Backbone bond lengths (Angstrom), bond angles and torsions (degrees), N, CA, C in turn:
res aa  C-N    CA-C-N  psi(-1)  N-CA   C-N-CA  omega(-1)  CA-C   N-CA-C  phi
1 M - - - 1.456 - - 1.528 109.44 -
2 N 1.314 114.51 149.24 1.458 119.77 178.48 1.533 109.62 -121.89
3 H 1.328 115.84 -176.23 1.459 120.81 -176.85 1.532 112.05 -57.60
4 A 1.318 117.63 -42.05 1.474 120.39 179.33 1.529 110.87 -61.20
5 D 1.326 117.77 -37.60 1.475 120.76 176.24 1.525 110.81 -64.95
6 H 1.325 116.64 -42.82 1.466 120.21 180.00 1.522 110.48 -61.53
7 V 1.325 116.96 -44.77 1.465 121.47 178.33 1.527 110.05 -62.17
8 A 1.321 116.74 -45.61 1.470 120.75 -178.22 1.523 111.75 -61.24
9 L 1.320 117.43 -34.04 1.462 120.13 -179.52 1.522 112.42 -67.13
10 I 1.317 118.44 -34.26 1.472 119.57 -173.32 1.521 115.13 -104.90
11 K 1.319 118.55 -20.63 1.467 119.10 -169.21 1.528 113.81 -65.40
12 G 1.305 119.64 -25.21 1.452 121.48 -179.50 1.511 114.35 -67.46
13 S 1.325 117.67 -12.31 1.464 120.07 -178.15 1.523 113.04 -104.88
14 I 1.328 117.26 -1.21 1.457 120.79 -176.76 1.529 107.65 -119.58
15 S 1.315 115.21 106.10 1.462 119.69 -172.48 1.521 114.20 -92.76
16 E 1.335 117.58 -18.20 1.457 119.60 -179.90 1.518 109.82 -138.30
17 P 1.325 116.64 149.00 1.461 119.91 179.79 1.525 111.26 -74.95
18 G 1.318 115.22 169.74 1.455 121.54 175.98 1.514 112.58 85.77
19 G 1.306 114.86 -169.25 1.452 121.75 178.60 1.516 112.64 96.63
20 T 1.310 113.85 179.33 1.456 122.36 -179.91 1.523 107.60 -112.58
21 W 1.331 115.41 120.43 1.466 122.09 -173.74 1.520 110.67 -131.48
22 A 1.322 115.85 157.19 1.462 121.20 174.74 1.515 109.76 -136.13
23 D 1.323 114.78 148.16 1.464 122.93 173.16 1.517 106.29 -116.48
24 F 1.331 116.33 114.10 1.458 122.94 -177.00 1.521 109.94 -96.82
25 G 1.343 115.93 127.63 1.462 120.55 -175.12 1.511 109.87 72.28
26 S 1.334 116.13 44.34 1.459 121.96 -167.87 1.518 115.24 -74.39
27 G 1.311 118.60 -18.65 1.459 120.17 179.87 1.516 112.07 57.19
28 T 1.319 116.64 -134.86 1.466 120.64 179.80 1.528 112.59 -82.50
29 G 1.323 117.44 -0.39 1.454 119.99 167.45 1.509 118.90 100.65
30 A 1.318 119.04 20.94 1.466 119.69 179.88 1.530 111.35 -54.28
31 F 1.331 117.02 -48.00 1.462 119.18 -178.37 1.522 112.06 -86.04
32 T 1.330 118.76 -19.53 1.464 120.41 172.48 1.525 108.75 -66.28
33 L 1.323 116.46 -41.57 1.470 120.67 177.21 1.527 110.98 -65.15
34 A 1.324 116.70 -41.44 1.470 119.76 177.11 1.525 110.44 -62.94
35 L 1.319 116.30 -43.32 1.464 121.10 178.24 1.524 110.31 -61.28
36 A 1.323 116.64 -43.54 1.465 120.66 178.72 1.524 111.12 -58.44
37 E 1.314 116.35 -42.43 1.465 119.33 179.51 1.519 111.56 -64.32
38 V 1.327 117.53 -39.39 1.463 120.98 -176.02 1.529 111.93 -76.65
39 V 1.330 118.50 -42.45 1.470 119.90 -175.94 1.526 112.83 -85.96
40 G 1.318 118.04 -18.80 1.457 121.11 173.49 1.512 115.02 82.19
41 R 1.332 113.68 177.94 1.460 120.53 -170.87 1.519 115.01 -71.95
42 D 1.329 118.43 -15.04 1.465 120.05 -179.98 1.520 112.69 -86.54
43 A 1.312 117.82 -1.05 1.460 121.84 179.06 1.527 110.32 -81.95
44 H 1.312 114.45 164.65 1.463 122.33 172.76 1.527 105.92 -122.44
45 L 1.334 116.96 121.60 1.459 121.45 -176.54 1.524 111.20 -112.54
46 Y 1.326 114.39 147.65 1.453 123.24 169.94 1.514 106.69 -119.20
47 S 1.314 116.37 129.62 1.456 121.75 179.25 1.523 107.64 -116.70
48 I 1.331 116.43 118.15 1.457 121.51 -171.87 1.517 109.73 -119.17
49 D 1.321 115.20 125.13 1.464 121.32 175.66 1.526 108.11 -157.40
50 Q 1.325 116.99 153.46 1.460 120.91 178.84 1.524 112.27 -77.07
51 Q 1.307 117.27 -23.41 1.459 121.48 -173.37 1.538 111.36 -87.82
52 H 1.325 116.23 107.28 1.469 121.64 179.39 1.526 111.28 -57.30
53 N 1.334 117.07 -43.34 1.468 120.25 -178.04 1.524 111.94 -63.27
54 A 1.326 116.62 -40.04 1.468 120.00 178.08 1.526 110.60 -63.33
55 L 1.321 117.06 -41.44 1.464 120.47 179.19 1.524 111.53 -66.52
56 R 1.330 117.61 -38.84 1.474 120.10 177.45 1.528 110.65 -63.39
57 Q 1.322 116.11 -43.35 1.470 120.22 177.97 1.529 110.19 -62.44
58 Q 1.317 115.69 -43.67 1.465 120.37 178.71 1.523 111.33 -61.77
59 E 1.318 117.05 -42.30 1.465 120.65 -179.22 1.527 111.17 -62.01
60 Q 1.309 117.20 -40.55 1.467 120.48 178.20 1.530 110.98 -63.00
61 T 1.316 116.22 -44.69 1.467 120.73 179.07 1.529 110.42 -64.47
62 M 1.320 116.28 -42.99 1.463 120.48 -178.53 1.528 110.70 -64.01
63 R 1.307 117.44 -41.42 1.477 120.44 179.87 1.524 111.87 -63.69
64 R 1.340 116.47 -35.23 1.474 119.81 177.31 1.526 111.34 -73.15
65 T 1.308 116.70 -38.51 1.465 121.43 -171.76 1.523 112.88 -88.60
66 F 1.326 117.11 -42.45 1.471 122.77 -177.60 1.528 109.40 -132.24
67 P 1.328 118.05 67.76 1.473 120.25 -173.01 1.528 114.07 -63.52
68 E 1.315 118.16 -25.01 1.462 120.72 -176.85 1.530 113.12 -86.65
69 L 1.314 118.41 -9.08 1.465 122.18 -175.70 1.522 111.26 -80.22
70 Q 1.316 115.87 136.24 1.468 121.00 177.72 1.528 108.85 -87.09
71 V 1.338 115.64 115.48 1.465 122.25 -179.90 1.518 108.51 -129.48
72 E 1.320 115.91 133.28 1.462 121.25 173.06 1.521 107.49 -110.25
73 Y 1.332 115.75 129.46 1.458 122.48 -177.74 1.522 108.08 -103.18
74 I 1.326 115.76 124.71 1.460 121.07 -176.02 1.517 108.68 -122.31
75 A 1.336 115.85 115.73 1.460 121.01 175.74 1.525 107.27 -86.80
76 A 1.334 115.80 102.60 1.458 120.54 -175.33 1.520 110.32 -161.04
77 D 1.298 114.73 164.08 1.459 123.39 174.43 1.526 107.69 -85.51
78 Y 1.318 117.28 112.32 1.470 120.19 -176.53 1.526 113.15 -67.53
79 T 1.322 118.11 -9.88 1.471 120.02 178.46 1.523 111.77 -82.55
80 K 1.320 116.71 -4.83 1.472 122.79 177.57 1.526 108.51 -108.97
81 P 1.338 117.69 150.21 1.475 119.69 179.87 1.525 112.53 -57.48
82 L 1.315 115.36 139.14 1.458 123.17 178.94 1.528 109.19 -122.81
83 D 1.306 115.88 153.94 1.457 121.32 177.48 1.530 108.16 -89.38
84 L 1.313 116.45 92.78 1.461 122.94 -178.84 1.524 109.53 -123.72
85 P 1.320 117.29 152.39 1.465 119.06 172.59 1.532 109.18 -73.55
86 A 1.315 116.48 169.58 1.465 120.03 174.91 1.528 108.38 -61.29
87 L 1.315 115.95 130.95 1.465 122.04 -175.34 1.522 111.71 -99.99
88 D 1.331 115.56 141.04 1.462 120.88 170.98 1.519 110.11 -74.70
89 G 1.312 115.58 -27.10 1.454 119.44 179.31 1.507 111.02 -169.45
90 L 1.326 113.47 164.94 1.454 119.71 176.77 1.516 109.16 -144.58
91 V 1.314 113.92 154.70 1.456 122.66 177.05 1.516 107.65 -120.73
92 M 1.311 115.94 137.49 1.453 121.46 171.76 1.524 106.49 -136.17
93 A 1.328 115.26 107.23 1.465 121.18 -174.93 1.523 110.52 -114.13
94 N 1.306 115.31 116.89 1.468 121.70 176.07 1.520 112.39 51.37
95 A 1.322 116.62 40.42 1.456 121.66 178.45 1.521 111.58 -120.12
96 L 1.316 116.98 -37.63 1.468 120.34 -175.34 1.527 111.80 -68.84
97 H 1.326 117.50 -20.98 1.472 118.73 -179.36 1.532 112.87 -71.26
98 F 1.310 118.13 -4.83 1.468 120.70 174.11 1.526 111.84 -85.91
99 Q 1.322 117.31 -10.41 1.465 121.99 -177.97 1.528 111.07 -100.18
100 R 1.312 116.23 122.37 1.471 119.87 176.36 1.533 109.50 -68.36
101 H 1.321 116.17 -48.47 1.465 121.78 -178.58 1.527 107.89 -102.99
102 K 1.300 116.09 105.48 1.458 121.82 -170.05 1.526 114.50 -92.63
103 D 1.333 118.21 -22.45 1.461 120.17 -172.67 1.528 113.34 -60.16
104 G 1.323 118.42 -38.85 1.463 120.32 178.47 1.521 111.53 -62.16
105 V 1.326 117.01 -42.36 1.466 121.52 177.94 1.527 109.56 -65.23
106 L 1.313 117.12 -42.46 1.464 120.05 -179.07 1.529 111.41 -64.74
107 Q 1.323 117.21 -34.25 1.464 119.42 176.80 1.532 111.30 -67.51
108 L 1.332 117.42 -37.09 1.467 120.06 173.95 1.529 110.40 -60.82
109 M 1.328 116.46 -47.63 1.468 120.58 -178.99 1.529 110.47 -60.69
110 Y 1.317 116.16 -40.91 1.464 121.49 178.54 1.534 110.18 -58.11
111 R 1.330 116.19 -44.97 1.470 120.26 -178.11 1.530 112.31 -66.81
112 Y 1.317 117.99 -30.71 1.463 120.50 179.78 1.526 113.07 -69.97
113 L 1.317 117.38 -26.00 1.463 121.19 -173.54 1.526 112.88 -82.04
114 R 1.310 115.41 143.10 1.472 121.23 168.68 1.531 107.83 -69.09
115 A 1.327 116.90 163.99 1.466 120.36 172.34 1.526 107.88 -58.10
116 G 1.304 116.58 130.12 1.458 122.12 -178.29 1.521 113.82 85.05
117 G 1.336 117.32 -2.07 1.461 121.28 -178.57 1.519 112.49 -65.27
118 R 1.330 115.52 154.43 1.462 122.20 -174.63 1.531 111.98 -105.56
119 F 1.310 114.64 135.95 1.463 123.03 173.01 1.522 105.48 -109.83
120 I 1.341 116.13 110.00 1.464 121.05 178.32 1.522 107.53 -100.69
121 L 1.299 115.38 120.93 1.464 122.40 -177.33 1.520 109.62 -113.63
122 I 1.324 116.33 134.65 1.460 122.19 172.44 1.517 105.91 -121.86
123 E 1.337 115.63 126.86 1.467 119.68 -172.70 1.517 110.14 -154.78
124 Y 1.329 116.18 160.79 1.466 121.11 173.64 1.513 108.86 -73.72
125 N 1.320 116.19 137.62 1.463 122.05 -173.90 1.524 111.36 -88.35
126 T 1.312 115.22 63.27 1.466 121.57 178.49 1.518 108.94 -152.42
127 D 1.302 115.17 155.32 1.467 120.89 174.68 1.524 111.29 -105.50
128 Q 1.330 116.98 8.86 1.463 122.52 -179.66 1.530 109.31 -109.79
129 G 1.327 116.86 119.52 1.445 121.54 -178.43 1.519 112.80 -92.69
130 N 1.327 113.64 177.69 1.456 121.80 174.42 1.529 107.33 -147.86
131 F 1.329 117.16 -171.13 1.455 120.76 -177.08 1.530 112.23 -59.75
132 G 1.315 118.12 -43.35 1.463 122.21 -177.40 1.516 114.53 -79.50
133 V 1.322 116.14 -28.68 1.470 122.44 -179.19 1.529 106.69 -129.97
134 P 1.335 116.39 83.79 1.463 119.07 -169.04 1.528 116.59 -69.46
135 H 1.340 118.75 -32.67 1.468 119.91 -173.12 1.532 112.35 -137.40
136 P 1.343 118.19 58.94 1.468 119.26 178.13 1.530 110.54 -71.97
137 F 1.307 115.34 170.57 1.463 119.57 179.34 1.520 109.15 -151.89
138 S 1.295 114.78 138.11 1.460 122.00 -178.77 1.529 110.51 -69.88
139 Y 1.327 114.83 168.11 1.462 119.01 176.24 1.531 110.59 -58.27
140 E 1.319 117.70 -41.22 1.469 120.82 179.82 1.525 110.56 -60.69
141 S 1.320 116.76 -41.91 1.467 120.32 177.58 1.523 110.81 -66.26
142 W 1.349 116.86 -38.80 1.457 120.19 177.23 1.530 110.86 -60.79
143 A 1.308 117.27 -45.36 1.465 120.31 -178.98 1.529 110.46 -57.16
144 T 1.319 117.13 -40.67 1.466 121.89 178.35 1.528 110.86 -66.36
145 M 1.330 116.88 -47.65 1.475 121.00 179.89 1.527 111.26 -62.28
146 A 1.322 116.48 -44.79 1.462 120.74 -178.83 1.527 109.94 -59.11
147 H 1.316 116.80 -47.57 1.467 121.23 179.58 1.533 110.77 -61.04
148 R 1.320 116.77 -44.85 1.468 121.91 -178.90 1.531 111.04 -60.57
149 N 1.326 117.20 -27.96 1.461 121.11 -177.73 1.522 113.73 -101.30
150 G 1.334 116.78 15.79 1.456 121.16 171.13 1.512 116.36 95.51
151 F 1.332 118.14 -3.22 1.460 120.49 179.25 1.526 110.39 -78.83
152 V 1.320 115.65 153.55 1.469 121.71 -178.14 1.520 109.55 -129.44
153 N 1.318 115.60 170.94 1.469 123.75 173.84 1.529 113.08 52.48
154 T 1.309 116.81 42.00 1.459 120.63 178.13 1.518 109.14 -67.88
155 Q 1.341 115.40 131.42 1.465 121.72 -179.03 1.515 110.15 -137.27
156 L 1.305 115.90 142.10 1.451 122.03 170.88 1.522 107.46 -78.25
157 L 1.330 117.37 124.19 1.461 121.46 -178.43 1.519 111.95 -90.21
158 A 1.327 115.92 -48.93 1.465 120.14 -174.56 1.517 109.18 -166.52
159 T 1.315 115.24 161.75 1.465 121.81 172.80 1.525 108.27 -131.84
160 R 1.313 115.21 157.00 1.457 122.44 175.67 1.517 107.40 -142.63
161 P 1.327 116.87 144.45 1.475 118.72 173.91 1.527 109.34 -62.84
162 S 1.319 114.75 146.98 1.457 120.72 177.20 1.520 108.28 -131.34
163 R 1.315 116.80 123.77 1.464 119.56 178.68 1.519 110.81 -69.19
164 F 1.322 116.79 -18.17 1.454 121.04 -177.08 1.529 112.80 -80.79
165 M 1.334 118.01 -47.59 1.461 120.83 -176.41 1.529 112.43 -140.07
166 G 1.304 117.52 30.34 1.456 121.09 173.53 1.511 115.40 91.20
167 E 1.329 117.07 -59.38 1.466 119.96 -176.76 1.521 109.58 -153.86
168 I 1.315 114.71 146.03 1.455 122.18 173.64 1.529 106.89 -117.77
169 Y 1.323 116.71 145.74 1.464 119.75 178.97 1.524 110.17 -129.52
170 A 1.296 114.59 158.97 1.461 122.26 170.60 1.515 106.60 -122.28
171 A 1.328 114.69 136.70 1.460 121.60 178.57 1.515 108.63 -136.40
172 V 1.307 115.74 156.96 1.453 120.73 174.88 1.517 108.79 -127.43
173 S 1.312 115.55 138.74 1.461 123.57 173.39 1.525 106.40 -130.46
174 R 1.301 116.24 154.99 1.473 119.81 -177.70 1.517 111.06 -121.90
175 K 1.329 113.48 151.66 1.453 119.67 168.03 1.527 105.39 -80.91
176 P 1.323 118.62 135.63 1.469 119.59 -178.58 1.533 111.85 -57.83
177 M 1.317 116.21 154.80 1.466 121.78 -179.47 1.522 111.62 -68.84
178 T 1.305 118.69 -25.28 1.471 120.62 179.93 1.499 110.84 -122.85
C-alpha cells in the first residue's frame, strides 16, 4: 500500500477539515500523513507511539510534507491513560491487533473522544493471527467489539488487498452524541 491507499481508506469518514485528532500506535506515520492530508493544515494532530525513533522519523517526514500543520509527538504506551484534550477523531491502524484484551484500550479511546467523535480503525480482515499479527479481528468482530464498548454507527469504509494477510479494511465507529 502507498500513501494514496492510506488516504483512500480513511477519507470517507472525514467530512470537514480541521479539528483535533490523534493517531494511536502511529509508527513512522503512514496513517498520520494520510490523516494530515485529509484534515488539512488547520487541524491539530497528536501522534502516539512507544518507539522514539519512529516518531523522530515521522516528524521529519511531516515537516517536509506538511510544514504548517501542528503535530505533537508523544512517546508513550497507548494502552495506558494519556493526558489528551477531547478529540474530534482518532485513527488506530494495525495497532490494536497486538492486544489480546482489547476492551480496556477501547474504553480509553472512547473517553478521549468528544460526543459524536469518530474512531477510524484500519485492520486485517481476519480472525486468525500469526507471529507478526497475533490478534487480528475481522470487520464483523470489530462491529461487535465497538458496540460492546459503547460505540455506535459502525460502518465499513473501504477494503484493500493485502499481500500479508489477504485483506485490510477501514471502518468508522462513533461515540454517541449524548
